[in-house]
matplotlib code that plots the C-alpha trace (Angstrom):
import matplotlib.pyplot as plt

x = [-1.4, -4.8, -7.3, -10.8, -13.9, -15.7, -18.5, -20.0, -21.9, -22.9, -19.8, -17.3, -15.8, -13.9, -11.1, -9.0, -5.2, -3.1, -3.8, -5.3, -8.5, -8.5, -11.5, -12.5, -14.7, -15.5, -14.3, -14.6, -11.7, -11.2, -10.8, -8.4, -6.4, -6.1, -5.2, -2.5, -1.0, -1.2, 0.5, 3.2, 3.7, 4.0, 6.0, 3.4, 1.0, -2.7, -3.3, -1.3, -3.3, -6.7, -5.9, -4.8, -8.0, -10.2, -8.4, -8.9, -12.6, -12.9, -11.2, -13.5, -16.6, -15.3, -14.6, -18.2, -19.6, -17.6, -18.7, -22.4, -21.9, -20.4, -23.6, -25.8, -26.5, -27.3, -24.0, -22.0, -23.7, -22.9, -19.3, -19.0, -20.5, -17.9, -15.1, -16.4, -16.4, -12.9, -11.6, -13.2, -11.4, -8.1, -8.6, -9.0, -5.7]
y = [26.5, 27.0, 29.6, 28.3, 30.4, 30.8, 33.2, 35.5, 38.6, 41.5, 42.6, 41.0, 37.6, 36.2, 33.7, 32.1, 31.6, 30.5, 32.9, 35.7, 36.3, 37.9, 39.7, 41.6, 44.6, 47.8, 51.2, 54.7, 55.7, 58.8, 56.8, 54.2, 57.1, 58.7, 55.3, 54.8, 58.2, 57.8, 54.3, 55.7, 58.7, 56.4, 53.8, 51.2, 48.9, 49.4, 46.3, 47.8, 51.1, 49.3, 46.8, 49.7, 51.6, 48.5, 47.8, 51.4, 51.2, 47.9, 49.5, 52.5, 50.3, 48.3, 51.4, 52.6, 49.3, 49.4, 53.0, 52.0, 49.0, 51.2, 53.2, 50.1, 49.4, 45.7, 45.2, 46.9, 44.8, 41.6, 42.7, 43.4, 40.0, 38.4, 40.4, 39.2, 35.6, 36.0, 37.5, 34.6, 32.1, 33.8, 33.8, 30.0, 29.4]
z = [-19.0, -20.6, -19.4, -18.5, -19.1, -15.8, -16.4, -19.1, -17.8, -20.1, -22.0, -19.6, -20.1, -17.1, -17.3, -14.6, -15.1, -12.2, -9.3, -11.4, -13.3, -16.7, -18.0, -21.2, -21.0, -22.9, -21.7, -23.2, -25.5, -23.4, -20.2, -21.7, -23.2, -19.8, -18.2, -20.8, -20.2, -16.4, -16.7, -18.8, -16.5, -13.4, -15.4, -14.3, -16.2, -16.7, -14.6, -11.7, -11.8, -12.2, -9.4, -7.1, -7.8, -7.1, -3.9, -2.8, -3.6, -1.7, 1.4, 1.2, 1.1, 4.0, 6.0, 5.2, 6.4, 9.6, 10.2, 9.7, 12.0, 14.7, 14.8, 15.1, 18.8, 18.1, 16.2, 18.9, 21.6, 19.7, 19.4, 23.1, 23.9, 21.6, 23.4, 26.8, 25.6, 24.2, 27.5, 29.4, 27.1, 27.6, 31.4, 31.3, 29.6]

ax = plt.figure().add_subplot(projection="3d")
ax.plot(x, y, z, "-o")
ax.set_aspect("equal")
plt.show()
Protein backbone atom coordinates (compact mmCIF):
# COMPACT_ATOMS: atom_id res chain seq x y z
CA UNK A 1 0.00 0.00 0.00
CA UNK A 2 1.33 3.44 -0.92
CA UNK A 3 1.44 6.33 1.51
CA UNK A 4 -0.23 9.56 0.44
CA UNK A 5 1.12 12.98 1.38
CA UNK A 6 -1.56 14.81 3.32
CA UNK A 7 0.00 18.01 4.55
CA UNK A 8 3.30 19.84 4.78
CA UNK A 9 3.75 22.19 7.74
CA UNK A 10 7.10 23.72 8.69
CA UNK A 11 9.56 20.84 9.03
CA UNK A 12 6.94 18.10 9.37
CA UNK A 13 5.62 16.04 6.49
CA UNK A 14 2.57 13.93 7.28
CA UNK A 15 1.61 10.70 5.53
CA UNK A 16 -1.33 8.39 6.04
CA UNK A 17 -0.82 4.63 5.84
CA UNK A 18 -3.65 2.31 6.81
CA UNK A 19 -4.86 3.40 10.27
CA UNK A 20 -1.75 5.34 11.24
CA UNK A 21 -0.13 8.59 10.22
CA UNK A 22 3.62 8.90 9.70
CA UNK A 23 5.46 12.18 10.03
CA UNK A 24 8.99 13.45 9.67
CA UNK A 25 10.28 16.10 12.02
CA UNK A 26 13.51 17.42 13.46
CA UNK A 27 14.46 16.87 17.08
CA UNK A 28 17.58 17.70 19.07
CA UNK A 29 20.30 15.04 19.06
CA UNK A 30 20.27 15.03 22.86
CA UNK A 31 16.55 14.33 23.04
CA UNK A 32 16.64 11.57 20.41
CA UNK A 33 19.61 9.98 22.22
CA UNK A 34 17.62 10.03 25.46
CA UNK A 35 14.58 8.58 23.67
CA UNK A 36 16.72 5.80 22.20
CA UNK A 37 18.19 4.94 25.61
CA UNK A 38 14.77 5.00 27.26
CA UNK A 39 13.26 2.83 24.53
CA UNK A 40 16.09 0.32 24.91
CA UNK A 41 15.77 0.35 28.71
CA UNK A 42 12.02 -0.28 28.53
CA UNK A 43 12.37 -2.69 25.57
CA UNK A 44 9.88 -0.63 23.61
CA UNK A 45 9.97 1.34 20.38
CA UNK A 46 10.40 5.08 20.00
CA UNK A 47 6.92 5.17 18.53
CA UNK A 48 5.44 3.52 21.63
CA UNK A 49 7.10 6.02 23.95
CA UNK A 50 6.16 9.04 21.83
CA UNK A 51 2.58 7.85 21.43
CA UNK A 52 2.27 7.27 25.19
CA UNK A 53 3.63 10.75 25.91
CA UNK A 54 1.22 12.38 23.44
CA UNK A 55 -1.76 10.49 24.86
CA UNK A 56 -0.75 11.57 28.38
CA UNK A 57 -0.49 15.19 27.22
CA UNK A 58 -3.89 14.97 25.52
CA UNK A 59 -5.48 13.57 28.71
CA UNK A 60 -3.88 16.31 30.80
CA UNK A 61 -5.26 18.99 28.47
CA UNK A 62 -8.72 17.39 28.59
CA UNK A 63 -8.65 17.31 32.42
CA UNK A 64 -7.63 20.97 32.48
CA UNK A 65 -10.51 21.81 30.13
CA UNK A 66 -13.03 19.93 32.27
CA UNK A 67 -11.67 21.61 35.41
CA UNK A 68 -12.13 25.04 33.77
CA UNK A 69 -15.64 24.10 32.61
CA UNK A 70 -16.57 22.92 36.12
CA UNK A 71 -15.81 26.43 37.39
CA UNK A 72 -17.93 28.12 34.71
CA UNK A 73 -21.46 28.71 36.00
CA UNK A 74 -22.96 28.82 32.49
CA UNK A 75 -21.39 25.50 31.49
CA UNK A 76 -22.52 23.83 34.73
CA UNK A 77 -26.05 25.16 34.21
CA UNK A 78 -26.16 23.82 30.63
CA UNK A 79 -24.93 20.43 31.83
CA UNK A 80 -27.62 20.36 34.51
CA UNK A 81 -30.29 21.18 31.92
CA UNK A 82 -29.00 18.34 29.79
CA UNK A 83 -29.17 15.91 32.72
CA UNK A 84 -32.74 17.06 33.46
CA UNK A 85 -33.71 16.43 29.83
CA UNK A 86 -32.03 13.01 29.92
CA UNK A 87 -33.90 12.08 33.12
CA UNK A 88 -37.20 13.09 31.52
CA UNK A 89 -36.43 10.96 28.44
CA UNK A 90 -35.64 7.95 30.63
CA UNK A 91 -38.86 8.43 32.61
CA UNK A 92 -40.86 8.25 29.37
CA UNK A 93 -39.43 4.84 28.45
